[in-house]
N, C-alpha and C positions, 0 to 999 in steps of 0.2 A: 487330620489330615486336611491338603489345602484344598482350597476350592477356586474355581474360575474367578470368581468376585475377588478373593483375597490375591491372586495372581495380579490382577487388573490394578490393585491399590499399591504394589510393593513399589517404594520409590529409590532411588540410587542414593547410596551415602558416599562418604569419602572414600571408604575402601569397600571393598567387596565382603556380602556377608551371605550367608544361605538360611534358608527356612526349609525345614523337613518336612516330608510327606509321610512316607511308611517304609519301613522295612530296607532302610538306606538310601532310598531317593529323595532327592532336595533338588532346590532351586537356588540358583546362585545370582545373585543380583550384582553387575557390575558397576562401578562410579560413572560409567557412561550411558546407564540405564538398561544395558543387556540384560536378558535372562535367560539361563540355559539350565536344563535339567541334566543333572549329575548324579553320579552313582561310585561310592568308595567301596573298595571290596580287596580281599588278597588271593593271589595266586601262586603257589610255590613260596608262602611265606613273604610274597613282596607285594608291598600295598600301590595299588592303582586306580586310578579314577578315570571313569569313563564319562565322555559326554555325550548323553544320549540323542538331545537337539535342542533347537532352540524355540523359546516361547513366543509369540507373537499374538496381541490381543485380536480375537475375532477369526483364529485359524479353526476350520472344523475339523471334526473328527473324521478317522479314516473308517472304512468298513472292514469286517473280517478280513475280506479277500484281499484289501489294499494292504491290510498290515503285514501280510505274508512275505509281499516284496519290498516293505519299507526298510531302509538301512538306517543304521544310527547317523546322528549328524546332521537332520533334515529340520526343517522347519515345523514343530507339531504341536499339539494340543496335551491339555492335560492327561485326557484318557490314553491319547497315543502313547506319553510316556511312560504313564503306567505298565501299557501292553509290552512295550521295549524293554522298561527294565524287568517285568517277569522274565522275559526272553534271556536278558544278560545274567539275571540270579541262576536260571537253569544252566548256562555255559559255565559260571564259576563252579556251581556244584559238580559239573562234569571236568572240573580240571581247567577247562580253556578261558583264556585271558579275552574278555570282548573288546578291550582295547586294541588288542594284536590283530585279532578278526578285523575290527575295523579299520585299522591301518594296511592290513592284506588286502583287502575289498578295494579300497583306494587306489593302491597301487595298481591292483589288476584293471580296475576300471580306467586309471590313466593308460595303462598299457594298452588296453582295448581300444582307444582313442588315437593309438599312434599310426604314423605312415607304415612302420615295420608290422603291425598287427595287421593292418588293411591290405598290404601286399601278400601276406599270408592267405588270408580269407580269399582274394583274387586269385592266388594260384590254386588254392583247393577247388575252386568253382570250375576253373579252367580245365584241371586235370579230371573232374568228376562226369564219368559217361553219361549221368543222368542229366546234366547240362545241355545233351543235345548239340544242336548246331554251335553251340557257344564251347565246345570242348576245341582245345587246341592241339595240332599236331604235335607228338612228343619232342621232334626236332626244335619247333618255336617255343616249346614251354620251357625247355633246356637253354636255349638261347636267353628268354628273358631272367630266368633263375640267374643266369653267369652274369647279364647286367646288373640284376640288383645285387649280387653280392660282392662284386669288384666295384661298382662305381657308385650306387645309390644308398647302398645299407650305412655305410660308416659317416655318412653326412646326413642323412634323413631318417634313418630308424626309429630313433626315439624322439623325433618330434611329432608334435599333435598335427592332424591336418590343417588347422587353423594357422598353424605357426609357420606352416612353408608359404613364402611368398614368392612371387613373378622375379624379384630382382635378385634373390637367391638362389633360384633355380636359373636363370640365365647365367648366372656366373658358374655355376656347377657346370652346366653343358658347355660354356666358352672355356673352361679348363680343361673338362672332359676331351674336348676337338683339340686343343693343343698339345695335351699330353698322349691322348691314344689315337686320334685320328676321327675324321668327320663321321664314321659309321656307327662306331660307340656311342657319341654323343647324341646321334639323331635315335637310337634305339633307347638310350636313356630317357631322352623327352618322352618317346612313344609309351614307355612303360609308366613313367608319373601320369601322363594323360590319362590313360585306360584305367588305372588304380584310382585316380579320384573319381573318373564316370562311373566305377563300380559301386565306390562308396557312397556318391549321390545316389546312384540308381537303388540302393539299400535305404535310402532315406535320411542320409546325413545332410545336415544344412550347411553346406560350406561350398564356397565357391572355387572353381578348378583354376589354378593358378597357371596353368600351362596352356590355357585357351589363350591367353595374351602373347604367348610366345611361340612366333610362327615357324613353323620345320624349315622354312626357306632360309631364316636367319642362320641357321646352322649348316646346313649343307643340303644339296638336291643331287638324286641320283637317276640314271638311266634304268629303266627296267632291265632285268637280267634276262636272256635269253639263253636257253639251255636246251638243248637237243640230244638224245644218244645216239651213238655211233653204233655199226653193227656189231662191234665187239660189246660194248658197254651193254648192248641188248641182251646178248649171251651171258655175258657175268652177271646181271642184275635177275634174270628169269632163274638163274642156276641158283642164286642166293636165297630168292623168293621161295623156292620150295623146302627151304631150311629154317625158315621164320616160324616163331609160335604164332601163327596166326591160323584161322580157318582156311582150309582148302577154297571156299566159295570165295572170299575174298582176295584169293590169288588169282582163282579165274576170273574175278570182277575187273580187275588192273589189267590183266592180258586182253580182256575184252573191249577196254578203253584204247588201248595201243591197236588192236585190231579195225576198231571202228573208226577212230578219230576223232570221237565225239567230245563235247566238253562235260566236265563233272557233274554240273546240275542234270545235265540232257540225261546221264546213265543213272543218278541219284533217284530222279523223278519218274524212270520209265517203268511203264506197267505192261500186264502180258496183253491187255487190250491192244495194246499199238502194235503187235507184231502179226503178219500174215505168213503163217508157217507154208502155206502152199507156194508162195510166189518168195519166200526167203527174203522178206522186206521188213524193216521197222520203222513206223512212220512216226516220227515225231510231230505232234500238233504244233501249230502257229503260237499257241499261247504258252507253250514251253521253249521255244526259240528266241534266240536272242534278237534275230532281225525279224522276227515276228511273222515269219513264213513258214510254212509246212515244210519240214527235210524227209527225203526218204534214204535210210541207209540199206544199201545193198549187202548182206550177211554172206560172208564167206563159210565154206564149210566148216572151217576152225570156229568161226563165230557162233555157227548154230550150234555146233557141238557143247560150247559152253552153255549156250543159252538152255539145251535141254537137260544138261547136268543141273543148271540152277532152278529149273523147272520141277526136275526129280527131288529136290535138296528141301524146296520150298513149295511144295504142291497147293497149299491153300492162301498164300500170299498174293497180294496183288502187283507187289514191284517185283522186279527182277531180282533185286536183293533188299529182304526186308530188316529191320534194325535188330539189334540183338535181343531186346527186352519185347518188343511189341511188334509183331507180324504184320498189322495194318498199318504202320509207318515205315517210312524208308531209311537206309542208312545214315548216319549224320554226316555232316558236310566236312568231318575230319577223319572219317575213318579210313577211307583210300591212301589218303597223304601219310598216316600213321603206319599202314600195312607197306608204304614205300621205303619209309622212314627204317622201319625195322629191318628190310632187305639190304638197305645201304649200309645199316650198322653191322650186318653179318659178313658184307666185303670187306668192311675198313678193320675188321676185328681179325679178318685172316691175312690181310697185306702187312709186310715187313715194316719196322718202324721207320725206315728210310724212305719208305713210296711215299707219294702223295697219296691224299686222300681220294676215295671216288666220292664225286661232287654229288650231293644230294639233288634232287628235283622235285616237282611237283605233278600232280595228275595232267595239269595243263601240259606240262612239259613233254606228255606222250602226243598229244595232238600235235605239238610243234614237232616232235619226230617224225609224226605220220608225213607232214606236210613237206619237213626237209628232205626226208630220204627219199621219198618219192620224185620230188622235183630234181633232187640229186641224179635220180635215175633217168630223167630227162621225158619223164611222162607228160601227156598233154597238160600243161597247166591249167587250162579251162576244166578240165574233167576233176582235177585234183582240188580245185577251187569249188568246183559244184560238189563233190563229196564232203567236203567242210561247210557246206552251206555257205559258202562267200560267194559276194558277186563284187566285183570290182568296176568302179566307175569307168574306168576306161577300156573296160573289155567289150570285146566286139559281141553285139546281141547275137549273131548267127552262132559264133563259137560258143557261145554259153550253152544256146538251146540246144546245139549239137551233143554238149557235153551231158544236158541231163538226159539224154536216152539211156534207158537202164541197161542195154547189153554192154556198151562200155564201161560204163558203172560198175557193172558184176565182176566185169573180166578184171578191173583193177584192183578192186576189194580182195579178189581169190588171189591175185597175183601178190599182192601185197602180204597178206596171209601166209603164202608160201614163201616169199622171201624170209620172214619173220622165222619161219619153222627153220627154213636152211640155214640163218644166221646162228640158231640156236644150237644147231648140230654143229657147227663150227666151219660151214662150207660156204662157199662163194654162190650169190643168188644172181650172176650175171645171165647164166641160160633161162632162169625164172623170169627175169627182166625182158630178155629177146621174145621169149616165147608168149609173155603176157601182151608186150606191143602189139604182136602179130592177131591176137585173139580181139584187142581192144579194134583194131582195124577192121576185121572181118565183122565185129558186132555192131560197128558202126554202120557199116553197108546193110547188114541183115536188119537193123532199126530204122532205116530210111524209109519214111511215108508212113510210119507209127504214128496214131494220132493218140498224144498223151493227153 
């Protein structure tokens, strides 16, 4: 049997030669001086040779735990070679080809490092509910999958991450913009950027090639503004009742429309913030975008929803806790996914020749609150106060007047009644007129109140 001393003294010759160890293991010395452990065997009557690994002087032997994960083809010691040789012999005895297994593992490793493999890992992570706030809404996920399948997969799927260069990407985005338009090109850039960031976050040592390609070199877009008409509100809430989601999430979506709050303000809402006696939900300054405490005056409909949520989640700290942990709030994407599900129901029922119902976000419910109330000619300062907005050019006296609880309560109750009327398919004109009268009366009743 070979020894380390013998291995060190082996010198190259004009032709490759081999020195045997035992049970078919030998070391081959090339004319260039390279030394490799090899094993000749037969599987299904076919002769094959496995290169177990390369020998280099001074290579330390692995521990038993390290040998478990050691693959063929690495730099190894004599002891490592014998351990891997024993593994290969057992594979041959079982009718398996060690060379074929080695090749398959190499292919799998190469494929695991490709852009296509990392895209799949990224999609799995973004669709996993356990990813929490990192989970994407279904509509966003499907859009990105479409962008990958149609634009990126043919060009990038088989490339290793380090093979993807900025110039190649810039040309791909330019071609996409010319052939498909700026929107698909911008989305393609965004997806490549995010996949690389995900891979780097998982420990891959690679430079993100998209960082040097600015989005504005492709195109820039104005933010989309979407608000629901009275007819869309009716259609949406009818479809919402048919979605395969929890009843409490349906109520949560309606509660956001009733109150006009931001998504984050609802997600982080706790029961300690609610004054049931005064029908007020006070959002602390620490959770407000402007850093100022905000009072939300609750309509009867909003109170009914909160009462139901409290009955469903009596031991939870949040208005609507997460699906798996009652001491955590719902994820950032949950309400958008609920909206997407309802929009899908609407579009599945529409005839093929009809336009699709345009999807929207939770923030668009807040925009609907503002648009519909301004359209009904309610006092702007009152609406802005209900949204926790303070315009720079707003007269201080008008804003202070709008902070009075009476007018705010009347507006919120009127808004809730308007939504109910629209959901019944009725006009809300009488409700608007009645609400304006209540606002005026409440403003006079509140005069002189020290807040």
